[in-house]
CHARMM internal coordinates of N, CA and C (Angstrom, degrees):
IC EDIT
DIST 1 N 1 CA 1.4390
DIST 1 CA 1 C 1.5037
ANGL 1 N 1 CA 1 C 108.09
DIST 1 C 2 N 1.3125
ANGL 1 CA 1 C 2 N 115.83
DIHE 1 N 1 CA 1 C 2 N 132.76
DIST 2 N 2 CA 1.4537
ANGL 1 C 2 N 2 CA 119.70
DIHE 1 CA 1 C 2 N 2 CA -179.89
DIST 2 CA 2 C 1.5226
ANGL 2 N 2 CA 2 C 109.85
DIHE 1 C 2 N 2 CA 2 C -145.11
DIST 2 C 3 N 1.3021
ANGL 2 CA 2 C 3 N 114.72
DIHE 2 N 2 CA 2 C 3 N 112.19
DIST 3 N 3 CA 1.4622
ANGL 2 C 3 N 3 CA 122.08
DIHE 2 CA 2 C 3 N 3 CA 175.16
DIST 3 CA 3 C 1.5170
ANGL 3 N 3 CA 3 C 106.73
DIHE 2 C 3 N 3 CA 3 C -116.62
DIST 3 C 4 N 1.2977
ANGL 3 CA 3 C 4 N 116.10
DIHE 3 N 3 CA 3 C 4 N 126.28
DIST 4 N 4 CA 1.4630
ANGL 3 C 4 N 4 CA 122.22
DIHE 3 CA 3 C 4 N 4 CA -176.53
DIST 4 CA 4 C 1.5372
ANGL 4 N 4 CA 4 C 110.52
DIHE 3 C 4 N 4 CA 4 C -74.49
DIST 4 C 5 N 1.3316
ANGL 4 CA 4 C 5 N 115.92
DIHE 4 N 4 CA 4 C 5 N 132.95
DIST 5 N 5 CA 1.4682
ANGL 4 C 5 N 5 CA 122.03
DIHE 4 CA 4 C 5 N 5 CA 175.19
DIST 5 CA 5 C 1.5195
ANGL 5 N 5 CA 5 C 107.49
DIHE 4 C 5 N 5 CA 5 C -106.90
DIST 5 C 6 N 1.3226
ANGL 5 CA 5 C 6 N 116.11
DIHE 5 N 5 CA 5 C 6 N 125.88
DIST 6 N 6 CA 1.4533
ANGL 5 C 6 N 6 CA 122.16
DIHE 5 CA 5 C 6 N 6 CA 177.44
DIST 6 CA 6 C 1.5188
ANGL 6 N 6 CA 6 C 109.35
DIHE 5 C 6 N 6 CA 6 C -105.20
DIST 6 C 7 N 1.3337
ANGL 6 CA 6 C 7 N 115.65
DIHE 6 N 6 CA 6 C 7 N 147.01
DIST 7 N 7 CA 1.4667
ANGL 6 C 7 N 7 CA 121.49
DIHE 6 CA 6 C 7 N 7 CA -174.82
DIST 7 CA 7 C 1.5123
ANGL 7 N 7 CA 7 C 111.85
DIHE 6 C 7 N 7 CA 7 C -122.06
DIST 7 C 8 N 1.3167
ANGL 7 CA 7 C 8 N 113.59
DIHE 7 N 7 CA 7 C 8 N 153.63
DIST 8 N 8 CA 1.4416
ANGL 7 C 8 N 8 CA 120.44
DIHE 7 CA 7 C 8 N 8 CA 172.98
DIST 8 CA 8 C 1.5276
ANGL 8 N 8 CA 8 C 106.56
DIHE 7 C 8 N 8 CA 8 C -152.82
DIST 8 C 9 N 1.3159
ANGL 8 CA 8 C 9 N 116.33
DIHE 8 N 8 CA 8 C 9 N 145.67
DIST 9 N 9 CA 1.4582
ANGL 8 C 9 N 9 CA 119.71
DIHE 8 CA 8 C 9 N 9 CA 178.50
DIST 9 CA 9 C 1.5333
ANGL 9 N 9 CA 9 C 108.96
DIHE 8 C 9 N 9 CA 9 C -110.84
DIST 9 C 10 N 1.3182
ANGL 9 CA 9 C 10 N 115.00
DIHE 9 N 9 CA 9 C 10 N 128.36
DIST 10 N 10 CA 1.4544
ANGL 9 C 10 N 10 CA 121.62
DIHE 9 CA 9 C 10 N 10 CA 179.70
DIST 10 CA 10 C 1.5364
ANGL 10 N 10 CA 10 C 109.55
DIHE 9 C 10 N 10 CA 10 C -75.61
DIST 10 C 11 N 1.3167
ANGL 10 CA 10 C 11 N 116.56
DIHE 10 N 10 CA 10 C 11 N 162.61
DIST 11 N 11 CA 1.4613
ANGL 10 C 11 N 11 CA 121.12
DIHE 10 CA 10 C 11 N 11 CA 178.01
DIST 11 CA 11 C 1.5137
ANGL 11 N 11 CA 11 C 112.23
DIHE 10 C 11 N 11 CA 11 C -61.96
DIST 11 C 12 N 1.3447
ANGL 11 CA 11 C 12 N 116.51
DIHE 11 N 11 CA 11 C 12 N -29.27
DIST 12 N 12 CA 1.4632
ANGL 11 C 12 N 12 CA 119.82
DIHE 11 CA 11 C 12 N 12 CA -179.35
DIST 12 CA 12 C 1.5515
ANGL 12 N 12 CA 12 C 112.89
DIHE 11 C 12 N 12 CA 12 C -83.15
DIST 12 C 13 N 1.3462
ANGL 12 CA 12 C 13 N 116.25
DIHE 12 N 12 CA 12 C 13 N 3.74
DIST 13 N 13 CA 1.4558
ANGL 12 C 13 N 13 CA 120.74
DIHE 12 CA 12 C 13 N 13 CA 175.83
DIST 13 CA 13 C 1.5273
ANGL 13 N 13 CA 13 C 115.09
DIHE 12 C 13 N 13 CA 13 C 98.06
DIST 13 C 14 N 1.3389
ANGL 13 CA 13 C 14 N 117.26
DIHE 13 N 13 CA 13 C 14 N -15.35
DIST 14 N 14 CA 1.4541
ANGL 13 C 14 N 14 CA 119.59
DIHE 13 CA 13 C 14 N 14 CA 179.14
DIST 14 CA 14 C 1.5233
ANGL 14 N 14 CA 14 C 110.34
DIHE 13 C 14 N 14 CA 14 C -69.23
DIST 14 C 15 N 1.3237
ANGL 14 CA 14 C 15 N 115.89
DIHE 14 N 14 CA 14 C 15 N 152.06
DIST 15 N 15 CA 1.4512
ANGL 14 C 15 N 15 CA 123.16
DIHE 14 CA 14 C 15 N 15 CA 176.85
DIST 15 CA 15 C 1.5057
ANGL 15 N 15 CA 15 C 110.11
DIHE 14 C 15 N 15 CA 15 C -102.17
DIST 15 C 16 N 1.3308
ANGL 15 CA 15 C 16 N 116.59
DIHE 15 N 15 CA 15 C 16 N 145.84
DIST 16 N 16 CA 1.4771
ANGL 15 C 16 N 16 CA 122.63
DIHE 15 CA 15 C 16 N 16 CA 173.63
DIST 16 CA 16 C 1.5166
ANGL 16 N 16 CA 16 C 106.34
DIHE 15 C 16 N 16 CA 16 C -118.75
DIST 16 C 17 N 1.3229
ANGL 16 CA 16 C 17 N 116.17
DIHE 16 N 16 CA 16 C 17 N 131.08
DIST 17 N 17 CA 1.4595
ANGL 16 C 17 N 17 CA 123.08
DIHE 16 CA 16 C 17 N 17 CA 173.79
DIST 17 CA 17 C 1.4991
ANGL 17 N 17 CA 17 C 107.62
DIHE 16 C 17 N 17 CA 17 C -117.07
DIST 17 C 18 N 1.3167
ANGL 17 CA 17 C 18 N 116.50
DIHE 17 N 17 CA 17 C 18 N 132.03
DIST 18 N 18 CA 1.4733
ANGL 17 C 18 N 18 CA 121.77
DIHE 17 CA 17 C 18 N 18 CA -177.76
DIST 18 CA 18 C 1.4949
ANGL 18 N 18 CA 18 C 109.96
DIHE 17 C 18 N 18 CA 18 C -135.00
DIST 18 C 19 N 1.3453
ANGL 18 CA 18 C 19 N 115.89
DIHE 18 N 18 CA 18 C 19 N 144.13
DIST 19 N 19 CA 1.4571
ANGL 18 C 19 N 19 CA 121.95
DIHE 18 CA 18 C 19 N 19 CA 176.56
DIST 19 CA 19 C 1.5225
ANGL 19 N 19 CA 19 C 106.28
DIHE 18 C 19 N 19 CA 19 C -114.64
DIST 19 C 20 N 1.3537
ANGL 19 CA 19 C 20 N 117.31
DIHE 19 N 19 CA 19 C 20 N 98.19
DIST 20 N 20 CA 1.4756
ANGL 19 C 20 N 20 CA 120.24
DIHE 19 CA 19 C 20 N 20 CA -174.33
DIST 20 CA 20 C 1.5114
ANGL 20 N 20 CA 20 C 115.56
DIHE 19 C 20 N 20 CA 20 C -58.55
DIST 20 C 21 N 1.3347
ANGL 20 CA 20 C 21 N 118.16
DIHE 20 N 20 CA 20 C 21 N -29.42
DIST 21 N 21 CA 1.4635
ANGL 20 C 21 N 21 CA 120.55
DIHE 20 CA 20 C 21 N 21 CA -179.63
DIST 21 CA 21 C 1.5255
ANGL 21 N 21 CA 21 C 112.85
DIHE 20 C 21 N 21 CA 21 C -69.45
DIST 21 C 22 N 1.3294
ANGL 21 CA 21 C 22 N 116.40
DIHE 21 N 21 CA 21 C 22 N -14.92
DIST 22 N 22 CA 1.4571
ANGL 21 C 22 N 22 CA 121.67
DIHE 21 CA 21 C 22 N 22 CA 178.80
DIST 22 CA 22 C 1.5254
ANGL 22 N 22 CA 22 C 107.64
DIHE 21 C 22 N 22 CA 22 C -123.26
DIST 22 C 23 N 1.3166
ANGL 22 CA 22 C 23 N 116.29
DIHE 22 N 22 CA 22 C 23 N 87.88
DIST 23 N 23 CA 1.4724
ANGL 22 C 23 N 23 CA 120.74
DIHE 22 CA 22 C 23 N 23 CA -179.06
DIST 23 CA 23 C 1.5378
ANGL 23 N 23 CA 23 C 112.06
DIHE 22 C 23 N 23 CA 23 C -50.04
DIST 23 C 24 N 1.2936
ANGL 23 CA 23 C 24 N 115.75
DIHE 23 N 23 CA 23 C 24 N 133.43
DIST 24 N 24 CA 1.4591
ANGL 23 C 24 N 24 CA 121.26
DIHE 23 CA 23 C 24 N 24 CA -179.43
DIST 24 CA 24 C 1.5172
ANGL 24 N 24 CA 24 C 114.19
DIHE 23 C 24 N 24 CA 24 C 93.31
DIST 24 C 25 N 1.3213
ANGL 24 CA 24 C 25 N 117.62
DIHE 24 N 24 CA 24 C 25 N -10.39
DIST 25 N 25 CA 1.4588
ANGL 24 C 25 N 25 CA 119.84
DIHE 24 CA 24 C 25 N 25 CA 179.47
DIST 25 CA 25 C 1.5344
ANGL 25 N 25 CA 25 C 107.64
DIHE 24 C 25 N 25 CA 25 C -88.27
DIST 25 C 26 N 1.3084
ANGL 25 CA 25 C 26 N 113.31
DIHE 25 N 25 CA 25 C 26 N 95.50
DIST 26 N 26 CA 1.4524
ANGL 25 C 26 N 26 CA 122.61
DIHE 25 CA 25 C 26 N 26 CA -178.19
DIST 26 CA 26 C 1.5212
ANGL 26 N 26 CA 26 C 106.16
DIHE 25 C 26 N 26 CA 26 C -145.08
DIST 26 C 27 N 1.3326
ANGL 26 CA 26 C 27 N 116.39
DIHE 26 N 26 CA 26 C 27 N 130.26
DIST 27 N 27 CA 1.4588
ANGL 26 C 27 N 27 CA 119.85
DIHE 26 CA 26 C 27 N 27 CA -175.63
DIST 27 CA 27 C 1.5175
ANGL 27 N 27 CA 27 C 109.99
DIHE 26 C 27 N 27 CA 27 C -140.59
DIST 27 C 28 N 1.3290
ANGL 27 CA 27 C 28 N 114.90
DIHE 27 N 27 CA 27 C 28 N 148.67
DIST 28 N 28 CA 1.4461
ANGL 27 C 28 N 28 CA 122.78
DIHE 27 CA 27 C 28 N 28 CA 177.52
DIST 28 CA 28 C 1.5183
ANGL 28 N 28 CA 28 C 111.67
DIHE 27 C 28 N 28 CA 28 C -101.13
DIST 28 C 29 N 1.3263
ANGL 28 CA 28 C 29 N 115.56
DIHE 28 N 28 CA 28 C 29 N 155.52
DIST 29 N 29 CA 1.4434
ANGL 28 C 29 N 29 CA 120.32
DIHE 28 CA 28 C 29 N 29 CA 173.77
DIST 29 CA 29 C 1.5305
ANGL 29 N 29 CA 29 C 109.81
DIHE 28 C 29 N 29 CA 29 C -153.26
DIST 29 C 30 N 1.3233
ANGL 29 CA 29 C 30 N 115.77
DIHE 29 N 29 CA 29 C 30 N 158.06
DIST 30 N 30 CA 1.4673
ANGL 29 C 30 N 30 CA 120.23
DIHE 29 CA 29 C 30 N 30 CA 177.09
DIST 30 CA 30 C 1.5085
ANGL 30 N 30 CA 30 C 110.95
DIHE 29 C 30 N 30 CA 30 C -69.92
DIST 30 C 31 N 1.3328
ANGL 30 CA 30 C 31 N 116.37
DIHE 30 N 30 CA 30 C 31 N -26.16
DIST 31 N 31 CA 1.4571
ANGL 30 C 31 N 31 CA 121.25
DIHE 30 CA 30 C 31 N 31 CA 174.81
DIST 31 CA 31 C 1.5277
ANGL 31 N 31 CA 31 C 108.21
DIHE 30 C 31 N 31 CA 31 C -139.38
DIST 31 C 32 N 1.3273
ANGL 31 CA 31 C 32 N 115.89
DIHE 31 N 31 CA 31 C 32 N 172.02
DIST 32 N 32 CA 1.4769
ANGL 31 C 32 N 32 CA 120.44
DIHE 31 CA 31 C 32 N 32 CA -175.34
DIST 32 CA 32 C 1.5238
ANGL 32 N 32 CA 32 C 112.64
DIHE 31 C 32 N 32 CA 32 C -59.31
DIST 32 C 33 N 1.3265
ANGL 32 CA 32 C 33 N 116.81
DIHE 32 N 32 CA 32 C 33 N -43.13
DIST 33 N 33 CA 1.4606
ANGL 32 C 33 N 33 CA 121.36
DIHE 32 CA 32 C 33 N 33 CA -177.80
DIST 33 CA 33 C 1.5106
ANGL 33 N 33 CA 33 C 111.84
DIHE 32 C 33 N 33 CA 33 C -63.30
DIST 33 C 34 N 1.3203
ANGL 33 CA 33 C 34 N 116.00
DIHE 33 N 33 CA 33 C 34 N -40.52
DIST 34 N 34 CA 1.4670
ANGL 33 C 34 N 34 CA 120.68
DIHE 33 CA 33 C 34 N 34 CA 179.77
DIST 34 CA 34 C 1.5203
ANGL 34 N 34 CA 34 C 110.31
DIHE 33 C 34 N 34 CA 34 C -66.33
DIST 34 C 35 N 1.3252
ANGL 34 CA 34 C 35 N 117.44
DIHE 34 N 34 CA 34 C 35 N -39.41
DIST 35 N 35 CA 1.4648
ANGL 34 C 35 N 35 CA 121.18
DIHE 34 CA 34 C 35 N 35 CA 177.77
DIST 35 CA 35 C 1.5393
ANGL 35 N 35 CA 35 C 110.26
DIHE 34 C 35 N 35 CA 35 C -65.18
DIST 35 C 36 N 1.3401
ANGL 35 CA 35 C 36 N 117.30
DIHE 35 N 35 CA 35 C 36 N -39.92
DIST 36 N 36 CA 1.4710
ANGL 35 C 36 N 36 CA 120.67
DIHE 35 CA 35 C 36 N 36 CA 178.11
DIST 36 CA 36 C 1.5138
ANGL 36 N 36 CA 36 C 110.16
DIHE 35 C 36 N 36 CA 36 C -62.18
DIST 36 C 37 N 1.3196
ANGL 36 CA 36 C 37 N 117.71
DIHE 36 N 36 CA 36 C 37 N -48.24
DIST 37 N 37 CA 1.4755
ANGL 36 C 37 N 37 CA 119.86
DIHE 36 CA 36 C 37 N 37 CA -179.53
DIST 37 CA 37 C 1.5177
ANGL 37 N 37 CA 37 C 111.51
DIHE 36 C 37 N 37 CA 37 C -60.25
DIST 37 C 38 N 1.3213
ANGL 37 CA 37 C 38 N 116.24
DIHE 37 N 37 CA 37 C 38 N -41.68
DIST 38 N 38 CA 1.4754
ANGL 37 C 38 N 38 CA 119.82
DIHE 37 CA 37 C 38 N 38 CA -179.42
DIST 38 CA 38 C 1.5505
ANGL 38 N 38 CA 38 C 110.16
DIHE 37 C 38 N 38 CA 38 C -66.04
DIST 38 C 39 N 1.3116
ANGL 38 CA 38 C 39 N 117.58
DIHE 38 N 38 CA 38 C 39 N -40.08
DIST 39 N 39 CA 1.4665
ANGL 38 C 39 N 39 CA 120.71
DIHE 38 CA 38 C 39 N 39 CA 179.43
DIST 39 CA 39 C 1.5309
ANGL 39 N 39 CA 39 C 110.16
DIHE 38 C 39 N 39 CA 39 C -68.03
DIST 39 C 40 N 1.3111
ANGL 39 CA 39 C 40 N 117.14
DIHE 39 N 39 CA 39 C 40 N -41.50
DIST 40 N 40 CA 1.4745
ANGL 39 C 40 N 40 CA 120.66
DIHE 39 CA 39 C 40 N 40 CA 179.05
DIST 40 CA 40 C 1.5397
ANGL 40 N 40 CA 40 C 110.51
DIHE 39 C 40 N 40 CA 40 C -63.16
DIST 40 C 41 N 1.3061
ANGL 40 CA 40 C 41 N 116.30
DIHE 40 N 40 CA 40 C 41 N -42.86
DIST 41 N 41 CA 1.4539
ANGL 40 C 41 N 41 CA 120.56
DIHE 40 CA 40 C 41 N 41 CA 179.07
DIST 41 CA 41 C 1.5200
ANGL 41 N 41 CA 41 C 111.27
DIHE 40 C 41 N 41 CA 41 C -61.95
DIST 41 C 42 N 1.3208
ANGL 41 CA 41 C 42 N 116.08
DIHE 41 N 41 CA 41 C 42 N -46.41
DIST 42 N 42 CA 1.4551
ANGL 41 C 42 N 42 CA 121.17
DIHE 41 CA 41 C 42 N 42 CA 178.89
DIST 42 CA 42 C 1.5292
ANGL 42 N 42 CA 42 C 110.55
DIHE 41 C 42 N 42 CA 42 C -63.78
DIST 42 C 43 N 1.3257
ANGL 42 CA 42 C 43 N 117.32
DIHE 42 N 42 CA 42 C 43 N -41.37
DIST 43 N 43 CA 1.4699
ANGL 42 C 43 N 43 CA 121.24
DIHE 42 CA 42 C 43 N 43 CA 179.89
DIST 43 CA 43 C 1.5322
ANGL 43 N 43 CA 43 C 111.17
DIHE 42 C 43 N 43 CA 43 C -59.91
DIST 43 C 44 N 1.3127
ANGL 43 CA 43 C 44 N 116.87
DIHE 43 N 43 CA 43 C 44 N -43.19
DIST 44 N 44 CA 1.4644
ANGL 43 C 44 N 44 CA 120.90
DIHE 43 CA 43 C 44 N 44 CA 179.15
DIST 44 CA 44 C 1.5319
ANGL 44 N 44 CA 44 C 110.82
DIHE 43 C 44 N 44 CA 44 C -63.64
DIST 44 C 45 N 1.3119
ANGL 44 CA 44 C 45 N 116.93
DIHE 44 N 44 CA 44 C 45 N -40.10
DIST 45 N 45 CA 1.4716
ANGL 44 C 45 N 45 CA 120.83
DIHE 44 CA 44 C 45 N 45 CA 176.91
DIST 45 CA 45 C 1.5256
ANGL 45 N 45 CA 45 C 111.77
DIHE 44 C 45 N 45 CA 45 C -64.26
DIST 45 C 46 N 1.3006
ANGL 45 CA 45 C 46 N 116.93
DIHE 45 N 45 CA 45 C 46 N -42.43
DIST 46 N 46 CA 1.4767
ANGL 45 C 46 N 46 CA 121.96
DIHE 45 CA 45 C 46 N 46 CA 179.51
DIST 46 CA 46 C 1.5302
ANGL 46 N 46 CA 46 C 110.12
DIHE 45 C 46 N 46 CA 46 C -65.20
DIST 46 C 47 N 1.3261
ANGL 46 CA 46 C 47 N 115.83
DIHE 46 N 46 CA 46 C 47 N -45.76
DIST 47 N 47 CA 1.4797
ANGL 46 C 47 N 47 CA 119.88
DIHE 46 CA 46 C 47 N 47 CA 179.30
DIST 47 CA 47 C 1.5188
ANGL 47 N 47 CA 47 C 110.85
DIHE 46 C 47 N 47 CA 47 C -61.57
DIST 47 C 48 N 1.3204
ANGL 47 CA 47 C 48 N 117.62
DIHE 47 N 47 CA 47 C 48 N -45.77
DIST 48 N 48 CA 1.4903
ANGL 47 C 48 N 48 CA 121.25
DIHE 47 CA 47 C 48 N 48 CA 178.77
DIST 48 CA 48 C 1.5285
ANGL 48 N 48 CA 48 C 110.90
DIHE 47 C 48 N 48 CA 48 C -59.82
DIST 48 C 49 N 1.3215
ANGL 48 CA 48 C 49 N 116.35
DIHE 48 N 48 CA 48 C 49 N -43.67
DIST 49 N 49 CA 1.4397
ANGL 48 C 49 N 49 CA 119.96
DIHE 48 CA 48 C 49 N 49 CA 179.96
DIST 49 CA 49 C 1.5221
ANGL 49 N 49 CA 49 C 111.58
DIHE 48 C 49 N 49 CA 49 C -63.90
DIST 49 C 50 N 1.3162
ANGL 49 CA 49 C 50 N 117.07
DIHE 49 N 49 CA 49 C 50 N -42.84
DIST 50 N 50 CA 1.4698
ANGL 49 C 50 N 50 CA 120.69
DIHE 49 CA 49 C 50 N 50 CA 177.99
DIST 50 CA 50 C 1.5264
ANGL 50 N 50 CA 50 C 111.63
DIHE 49 C 50 N 50 CA 50 C -63.55
DIST 50 C 51 N 1.3159
ANGL 50 CA 50 C 51 N 117.75
DIHE 50 N 50 CA 50 C 51 N -43.19
DIST 51 N 51 CA 1.4426
ANGL 50 C 51 N 51 CA 120.58
DIHE 50 CA 50 C 51 N 51 CA 178.47
DIST 51 CA 51 C 1.5240
ANGL 51 N 51 CA 51 C 111.24
DIHE 50 C 51 N 51 CA 51 C -61.32
DIST 51 C 52 N 1.3276
ANGL 51 CA 51 C 52 N 114.07
DIHE 51 N 51 CA 51 C 52 N -45.07
DIST 52 N 52 CA 1.4859
ANGL 51 C 52 N 52 CA 119.92
DIHE 51 CA 51 C 52 N 52 CA -178.16
DIST 52 CA 52 C 1.5156
ANGL 52 N 52 CA 52 C 111.44
DIHE 51 C 52 N 52 CA 52 C -62.38
DIST 52 C 53 N 1.3054
ANGL 52 CA 52 C 53 N 117.29
DIHE 52 N 52 CA 52 C 53 N -31.81
DIST 53 N 53 CA 1.4681
ANGL 52 C 53 N 53 CA 120.08
DIHE 52 CA 52 C 53 N 53 CA -177.02
DIST 53 CA 53 C 1.5200
ANGL 53 N 53 CA 53 C 114.15
DIHE 52 C 53 N 53 CA 53 C -102.39
DIST 53 C 54 N 1.3362
ANGL 53 CA 53 C 54 N 116.19
DIHE 53 N 53 CA 53 C 54 N 9.78
DIST 54 N 54 CA 1.4694
ANGL 53 C 54 N 54 CA 120.32
DIHE 53 CA 53 C 54 N 54 CA 175.86
DIST 54 CA 54 C 1.5223
ANGL 54 N 54 CA 54 C 113.48
DIHE 53 C 54 N 54 CA 54 C 70.26
DIST 54 C 55 N 1.3181
ANGL 54 CA 54 C 55 N 116.72
DIHE 54 N 54 CA 54 C 55 N 24.02
DIST 55 N 55 CA 1.4596
ANGL 54 C 55 N 55 CA 121.65
DIHE 54 CA 54 C 55 N 55 CA 179.72
DIST 55 CA 55 C 1.5200
ANGL 55 N 55 CA 55 C 110.52
DIHE 54 C 55 N 55 CA 55 C -89.38
DIST 55 C 56 N 1.3284
ANGL 55 CA 55 C 56 N 115.10
DIHE 55 N 55 CA 55 C 56 N 165.84
DIST 56 N 56 CA 1.4622
ANGL 55 C 56 N 56 CA 121.46
DIHE 55 CA 55 C 56 N 56 CA -178.06
DIST 56 CA 56 C 1.5500
ANGL 56 N 56 CA 56 C 110.91
DIHE 55 C 56 N 56 CA 56 C -64.40
DIST 56 C 57 N 1.3312
ANGL 56 CA 56 C 57 N 114.19
DIHE 56 N 56 CA 56 C 57 N 138.12
DIST 57 N 57 CA 1.4619
ANGL 56 C 57 N 57 CA 122.20
DIHE 56 CA 56 C 57 N 57 CA 178.06
DIST 57 CA 57 C 1.5325
ANGL 57 N 57 CA 57 C 106.77
DIHE 56 C 57 N 57 CA 57 C -125.67
DIST 57 C 58 N 1.3233
ANGL 57 CA 57 C 58 N 119.25
DIHE 57 N 57 CA 57 C 58 N 138.16
DIST 58 N 58 CA 1.4713
ANGL 57 C 58 N 58 CA 120.93
DIHE 57 CA 57 C 58 N 58 CA 179.77
DIST 58 CA 58 C 1.5254
ANGL 58 N 58 CA 58 C 112.14
DIHE 57 C 58 N 58 CA 58 C -53.32
DIST 58 C 59 N 1.3029
ANGL 58 CA 58 C 59 N 115.84
DIHE 58 N 58 CA 58 C 59 N 143.00
DIST 59 N 59 CA 1.4941
ANGL 58 C 59 N 59 CA 122.37
DIHE 58 CA 58 C 59 N 59 CA 179.93
DIST 59 CA 59 C 1.5129
ANGL 59 N 59 CA 59 C 109.92
DIHE 58 C 59 N 59 CA 59 C -57.01
DIST 59 C 60 N 1.3035
ANGL 59 CA 59 C 60 N 118.85
DIHE 59 N 59 CA 59 C 60 N -35.02
DIST 60 N 60 CA 1.4801
ANGL 59 C 60 N 60 CA 121.23
DIHE 59 CA 59 C 60 N 60 CA -179.59
DIST 60 CA 60 C 1.5216
ANGL 60 N 60 CA 60 C 110.37
DIHE 59 C 60 N 60 CA 60 C -59.64
DIST 60 C 61 N 1.3105
ANGL 60 CA 60 C 61 N 117.69
DIHE 60 N 60 CA 60 C 61 N -31.79
DIST 61 N 61 CA 1.4533
ANGL 60 C 61 N 61 CA 122.10
DIHE 60 CA 60 C 61 N 61 CA 179.62
DIST 61 CA 61 C 1.5262
ANGL 61 N 61 CA 61 C 109.78
DIHE 60 C 61 N 61 CA 61 C -77.59
DIST 61 C 62 N 1.3134
ANGL 61 CA 61 C 62 N 117.13
DIHE 61 N 61 CA 61 C 62 N -48.12
DIST 62 N 62 CA 1.4479
ANGL 61 C 62 N 62 CA 121.20
DIHE 61 CA 61 C 62 N 62 CA -178.58
DIST 62 CA 62 C 1.4933
ANGL 62 N 62 CA 62 C 112.14
DIHE 61 C 62 N 62 CA 62 C -61.19
DIST 62 C 63 N 1.3401
ANGL 62 CA 62 C 63 N 117.27
DIHE 62 N 62 CA 62 C 63 N -30.45
DIST 63 N 63 CA 1.4554
ANGL 62 C 63 N 63 CA 121.86
DIHE 62 CA 62 C 63 N 63 CA 179.19
DIST 63 CA 63 C 1.5234
ANGL 63 N 63 CA 63 C 113.00
DIHE 62 C 63 N 63 CA 63 C -64.02
DIST 63 C 64 N 1.3164
ANGL 63 CA 63 C 64 N 117.79
DIHE 63 N 63 CA 63 C 64 N -17.53
DIST 64 N 64 CA 1.4660
ANGL 63 C 64 N 64 CA 122.44
DIHE 63 CA 63 C 64 N 64 CA -178.81
DIST 64 CA 64 C 1.5311
ANGL 64 N 64 CA 64 C 110.50
DIHE 63 C 64 N 64 CA 64 C -76.62
DIST 64 C 65 N 1.3171
ANGL 64 CA 64 C 65 N 117.70
DIHE 64 N 64 CA 64 C 65 N -16.00
DIST 65 N 65 CA 1.4720
ANGL 64 C 65 N 65 CA 121.81
DIHE 64 CA 64 C 65 N 65 CA -177.36
DIST 65 CA 65 C 1.5241
ANGL 65 N 65 CA 65 C 108.74
DIHE 64 C 65 N 65 CA 65 C -111.49
DIST 65 C 66 N 1.3338
ANGL 65 CA 65 C 66 N 114.38
DIHE 65 N 65 CA 65 C 66 N 130.59
DIST 66 N 66 CA 1.4860
ANGL 65 C 66 N 66 CA 118.36
DIHE 65 CA 65 C 66 N 66 CA 174.99
DIST 66 CA 66 C 1.5241
ANGL 66 N 66 CA 66 C 107.28
DIHE 65 C 66 N 66 CA 66 C -131.51
DIST 66 C 67 N 1.3398
ANGL 66 CA 66 C 67 N 115.99
DIHE 66 N 66 CA 66 C 67 N 124.50
DIST 67 N 67 CA 1.4523
ANGL 66 C 67 N 67 CA 119.86
DIHE 66 CA 66 C 67 N 67 CA -179.84
DIST 67 CA 67 C 1.5302
ANGL 67 N 67 CA 67 C 111.22
DIHE 66 C 67 N 67 CA 67 C -63.83
DIST 67 C 68 N 1.2930
ANGL 67 CA 67 C 68 N 115.69
DIHE 67 N 67 CA 67 C 68 N 145.06
DIST 68 N 68 CA 1.4710
ANGL 67 C 68 N 68 CA 120.94
DIHE 67 CA 67 C 68 N 68 CA 176.59
DIST 68 CA 68 C 1.5258
ANGL 68 N 68 CA 68 C 108.49
DIHE 67 C 68 N 68 CA 68 C -69.96
DIST 68 C 69 N 1.3112
ANGL 68 CA 68 C 69 N 116.26
DIHE 68 N 68 CA 68 C 69 N 147.23
DIST 69 N 69 CA 1.4562
ANGL 68 C 69 N 69 CA 120.89
DIHE 68 CA 68 C 69 N 69 CA -178.72
DIST 69 CA 69 C 1.4868
ANGL 69 N 69 CA 69 C 111.75
DIHE 68 C 69 N 69 CA 69 C -74.71
END
COOR INIT
IC SEED 1 N 1 CA 1 C
IC BUILD
């Protein structure tokens, strides 16, 4: 599974981490690592919610699961 995380630094020094394949998954952090952790946490919550409600999930996520034969 591979979802790209994009970064940007605000003028006030905070970092923003965003996962474009999951609209709305955008998180702030005091440093880059904190922003990444927050975005990853939010992404997992969004993916779980979508799976639970039968909504579309990015192919990159579904590729991480393979049914047993």
